[in-house]
N, C-alpha and C positions, 0 to 999 in steps of 0.2 A: 477967285472964290476965297472966301476968308477961311482961316484955320478953324474957326468955330463950326462953320458949315461942313467942312471936310471931315472933321472929327465925328459929327453927327451921322453923316452918311456911312462912315466905317462901322460904327456901332450897330447901325441898322442892318448892314450886310452880314455881320457876324451873328446877329440874332436870328436872321432868316436861315443861315446855314445850320445853326444848331437845331432849329425846328425841323429842317428837312431830314436830319439824321436820327432824330428821336423815334423810338418804337413804342407802341402802346403796351402796357403791362399785360402778361399772360394770364388768362383765366383758365388755369390748369384744372382738368377734371380727374387727374390721377397723379400718383407720386413716383412710382417705380417702373420705368419703361422696361418692357420685356418680361416683367414678373407679375405685376398686378393685373387681375382679370375681373370681369363682371359679365353677367348675363344680359344680353340685349336682343330683343325680339326672338327669344327662344334659342339663341346661339351664344357663342363665346366670343367676347371682344377683349383684346389685349392692349395694355397701356403702351402708347407709341410716342416717341419724341419727334416732332415735325421740324422741317427746316427753319421755321421761325423760332425754334427753341422752346415752343410750348408743348405740353404733354396732354394728350387726349386719348380716349379709348378708340382704337382704330377700327378697321373693317371687321364686321361680325362674321365668324365662321359658324355656319349652320351645323346643328347636331344631326347625326344620321337618323334615318327613320326608326321609330320605336324608342328614341332616347330624348331626354329633355335636359336643359341646362340647370345645374344646381350651383349656387355660389355661397362662399364663406366671405369673411371680411376682406380677404386678399386673393382668393382663388375661385375660379369658375371652371366647371368641367361638365362634359356630356355624360349622363348616366342613364342606364336602363331602368326606369322606375315604373314601367307599365305593369300593373298587378296581374292582368290576364290578357295579353295581346291576342288579337284574332285578325283574320284576313278581312279587310274592309269590304263590305258588300255581301259577305257570307251570311246565311241564315241558319237558325237553329231553333229547335223546340225546347222550351223550358216551362215545365208545369202546364203544358197544354197551350202555351202562348207562343207566337212566332216572334223571335228576336232577330234583329239585323245588326251585324258588326259595323260600327261607324267610327270615324276619326274624331277623337276628343279635342277639346281646345288646347290641351297640353301636348298634342302631337301623338298621344297614345291611342291605339285602337281599343274599343270597348264595345260590349254588347249593349245595344239600345233597349229601351223599355219593351216589354212583351205586348204584343197586340193580338187580341182574340181573332180567331178565324171567323169568316161569315157563318151564318146559320146553316146547319146541315153539312158543315165541313169541320175537319179536325186538323190539327198540326201534326205532320208526320214527316220525319227526315228533312226538316227544314223547309217544309212547304205546306200550304193548306190544300187538303184533298177532300173529296166527297166522302161522307161517312160510308158510302156503299163500296168504296174502293178497298180491296183486300190489302192489308199492310204487309211489308216485308221487314224482316229483322236487319238492322244495320250492323249488328255484331253477333257473336256466337253465344257467349255465356255471360249471364248477369254477374256483375262484379269484376269481370275481366277488364284489365287496364291495357291501354295501348298508347303509343307515342304519336304525337302530331306536332310538327315543328319543334319548338323548344319547350313543349309541355306534355301533359298526359290527359287522356280522356278515359272515362269509365263507362262500361256497358251497363244499361239498366232501363227502367221505365221512366221516361221523361215527358210523355204526352198521354193522350186519352185512350189510345188504342192498346191492343194487347201485344204489340211487337216490341222487341228490344231496340233501344236507341243508344246512340253515342252521346254522352253528356257534353256540356260545354268544356272547352279545353281549360286546363289549369296549368299555368306556366311554371317551369322550374326556376329556382334561384339563379342569379347571374353566374355563380360558380358551379352550377350543376348542368347535367345533360340527362335526357330521357333515355333509359336503357330498359327494354322489355317492360315498358309501362311504368317504370319507377324512375324518380329523380335521384340520380347518384352524383356524388362529387366528381368533378372533372379531375383528370390525372395526367401526368406526363409519362408517357410510356417509356420504359427503359429498354425494351426489346421489341422486335417487330413480328416474329413468327412464333406462335404458340407451339411449345414442344421442342423448340430449338435449344441446343446446349452450347455453353461457352466455358472454356477452361478458366479457372480462378487464378488470377495473377498471384505471385509470391512463391514461397519455397515448397509448398505442398503440391507435388506433381500429380496427385490423385484427385484433387478437388475440382469440382465443376458446379455450375448452376444451370437450371432449366427455366425457360421462358414460360410463364403460366398466366392464365387469364384471371385477374382479380376484379370482380364486378365490372367486367367489360374493359378493364385496363390491363395491358400486357406489362408484366413486371418480372424481373429475375427473381426466382425463388431462393430458398435457403441452400447453403452449400451441401453438396452430396459428395460421396467418395466412390471412385472407381474400385473394383475388386482388388484384392491383394495381388501383387505381381503385374498390375496394369497401371497405366498412367493416362492422363487426359492429353489428347493431341488433336487440335483442330475441332474441339467440341465433341470428340468421341473417345471412349475408353479403348485403348489399344495395349497389346502386350508390352511390358516394360523391358526392353532389350538394351537399355543404356548400359555401357560397360562400367564396372565398378571393381574395387579391390578391397580385400579384407583389412580392417584396421587392427584386428587382433586374431589370434589363432584358435583359441579354445573358448567355447561358450561357458559362461558362468561368472562368478565373482572372484576377484583377486585383489591384492593390495598394491597400491601405488603410493609409496611412502607410508604415511599414517592416514591413508584414506582408502575407501572401498571404491572399486570401479567394476562395471558390469560389461561383459562382452556378449553380444547377441545381435539378433535382427531387430534393430531399433528404428529403422525407417522403411520406406517402400521398396528398396532394392533387395537383392538376394545376398548381399555381402554382409560380413560381420562388422559391427560397429562397436566402438568403445565409448561408454557413457562418461559424463563429467564426474570427476572424483567427488565422493561424499566424505568429508573429513571426519575422523574420529575426534572425540574430546581429548585434547593433548594431555590434560591433567588426570583424567580418569580411565582412558581407554588407549589401546594400541591395536592396530590392524594385524590380524593373524588369520591366515587361510580364508581371506575374503570376507572377514567379519570384524566389526569393532568389538573387542573383548576387554573386560575390566582388567586393568593393569594389576598383576599380583603385587602384594606388598613386598618391599625389599627386605632382605635378611638383616635387619638392624635390631640392636638391643641397647637399652640404657646400661652402660658398663661401669660408670662411676659417678657419684654425686657428692659434692661438698656443699652442704646447705647451711652450716653454722660457722661462719667466719669469726675469728677472734675479734672481740670488741663489737662495735656496731656493724651488722652484716654488710651494709652497702657503703661503708666508709672508704676513704682513699686507701689504696693498697690492700683491699679485701681479697680473699682467695676463693670466692664463690665460683663454682663451675659445675656444668653437667657435661658428661662425656658420652658420646654415642659410638658404638663399635659396629663395624660391618665390613663387607668386602671393599677393597680399594676401587674407587671409580663408581661405586653405587650412587645413583642419582638420589638427591634429597628433594626432588620436586614433589609437592603434596605432603611433605613430612613436617610435623610440628611437635613441640613439647608443650604440655599443659599440666599445671599443678592444681591440686584441689583448692588452692587459694584463688584460682582463676587466672593466674599468670600464664600467658600463652606466648610462645616464640615460634614463628614460622621459619624453618631452616631453608637454606639455599645452597646451591653448588652441589658438591659430591664428596663422598668419603675420600680423604687424602690417601696417599700411598702407604702411610704408616698404619692405616686401618682404624684410626680413631679420629673423631670430629669433636672439637672442644668449643663449648659456648661459655664465655666468661663475662664478668660484669665490666661495664665501661670504665669503672674506677679500679680495675684489678691491679694487683701487684705487677710491676713491669715484667718480671720473669714469666708470670702466668699469661699476661696479655700477649707476650711474644709467641706463646704456643697456641693461642686461641684462633679458631677459624672464623669466629664471629663474636661480637659482643652485644649484649642486650641487658637492659636494666631488669627485665622480668626474670632473670636467672636467680633473683633473690626469693627462693621458695621458703615455705614455713619450716620451723626448726623442730618439728615433731611434737605430736600431742602427748600430754601427760597420761598417767595410768588411769585417771578418772574419765578420760574422753571416751565417747561411744565408738569412735573409729579412728584409724590411723591417718596421718598425712600421707600423701602419695604424689608421685610424678608419673605422667603417662606419655607414651610415645604414640603418635597418631599418624596414619596415612590416609589422606583424603577423608579425614574425620573419623576413621575407624581406629580403635585401639589395637596396636600390634605388640606392645610391651608395656609393662608398668612395674613400678617398685613402690611398695608401701613401707613406711618407716615410722618410728615412734612407739609409744606405749599404749595407744588406744586399744579398745577391746576387740574391734573387728577390722580386718584389713579389706575394707570395702572396695577401694579403688585400685588396690595392688593385686598381686598374684599369690595365692596360697597364704601362708603365715607371713607376718611382717618381718623385715630385716631388723637386726639389733639397732638401737638408737645411738647415734653418735653424740654422746653426752658432752664430750670435750671439744672445745673449739678447735677447728682445723683438722678434725678427724673426717675421713670420708667413708662412705659405704661403697664397696667395690666388689665386682665379680672376680673370679679367678682368671688365670692367664689365658684360658681357652674360652672365656665368656660363656660358660655353661648356663643354659636356660632350661630349667625343669618346671618353670611356671610356679615355683615356690620360692618367694623372696627370702625366707629364712634359711633355705638351703643354698641359694645361689649367691648371696651377698655376705661379706664379712666387714668388720670395722677395720679400717686401715689407718695406722698412725703415720704412714708414709704415702700421702696422696700422690698419684702419678698421672696427672692430666696429659693426654696425648700419647700414652704408652701403656704397656701392661702393668699389673700391680707389682710393687717393689718387693714385698715379702722379705725385707731386710737385706736385699742384694743390690739395691740401687747405688749408683756412685755419683748422682747429681742431686742438687738441692733446687727444688722448685717452690714448694709450699712449706713454710715453717709449720711444724706440727708438734704434737706431743712427742717427747723424746723417745725414740726407738733405741733401746739399749741393746744393740745386737753385737755380734762378735767380729764384724768386718773391720773395726777400727776406723770407719769412715763417718764423717758428719752427714748422715742421711737426713736428719731432721732439721738441718739448717739453723742449729743453735750455736754454731761455732765451736762445739765440743765434739771430740771423737767419741763414738759409741763405746760403752763399756761392755764387759763380758757378762752382763746381767740379761738373761733371755726372757725374763718374766713378761716384759711389755712387747716382745717381738710378735708380730702377727704370724699366724700359721701360713 
């Protein structure tokens, strides 16, 4: 055999083998196996992939009696769409005509067209009877409704005789059932025996619920409570004999720190309980005898003020200050100083052991700054109104916003913001207005303050007897031979300028 012939035979054999293995293309009738569905012959067919790899709608699953197949673009399902199902073969009278229940083409039963009874007969109770036959009522009261299968029937006149008849059934919706002649929504019962009780879970040992009938559906009712001194046990209220112990000893309110607590019968047992603390406002109140009471103002007074420093008041090395006197350790919480010019300083801490608290300017003379308990730029208060002013300048001491002391100064006509008559005006730079050594407070500034040529921040007034220099001031020419006014000169024996 020539090579040419052999090559031809080989090509022919390969071609035949390829033809034997080739499969015809699939003519798929669906795309998503196991998901896509359609209605076929009144039933549901599901997309199935067959051994040859092709996809077709498989065996049809018939719908139950009384249901038909409904389909969307991708889904089919059996639904109950019969408007008024009836029992096939049953007869009924409607408007004097005899109707028979028949199976429709869609699988639903329906009442067929009414047929007139023969002459001398009438339709009665679903059959044609002679007019001479005495009729019997099918039901008791006209308008009364009753249940039949999954629907309702009404009692009334539905044929030519004088007897009461049951009208054609009217089916309830798919999510309803007939109860006492009415279509009501179906429900999922949460209990099984009407009147049964069950204890409510949780911390309330007296709580329980009762099984009640709600439109034919058994449901647990609202939470109820067992009587006092009883608890719910196994669905019954029984005496509460659980052991307990008192959390406190005496009924009533008391203080726990700065909070009020109540001791009493606060739960279902017979033991005394202690309530959660109710805090008092720490800035305005303190707990006393079981109640939050307003904190009384501390015994504080403005004891000395230097408001007119030599040169520019707030310049470097100024000697502006306000001094507050009070018992050592007295809290300054809620205490503030405020001038009529609006300058306000909120104090902090407590009165030091020396009994005086000093507020100086941040740019104060170093010797004064060393004595200060705090510094604040607002200590630069007004220098006193002139004689033509309607009222005086003033500085007030406040506790939680209420004035507890005040000093008015200057030559104004009325001491509106101060107490009583105004104090003398410190006309000379570095003079202070000061109370006496006992910080007497008669609520009359003119009687309680004097002009001091020897300011004494952080201590009692000098009155010519001080032996330290703090604030350079108008020379006090006293007799102690000490440089009390910080002018590097010993005081002379001229007592004219000595303060009283």
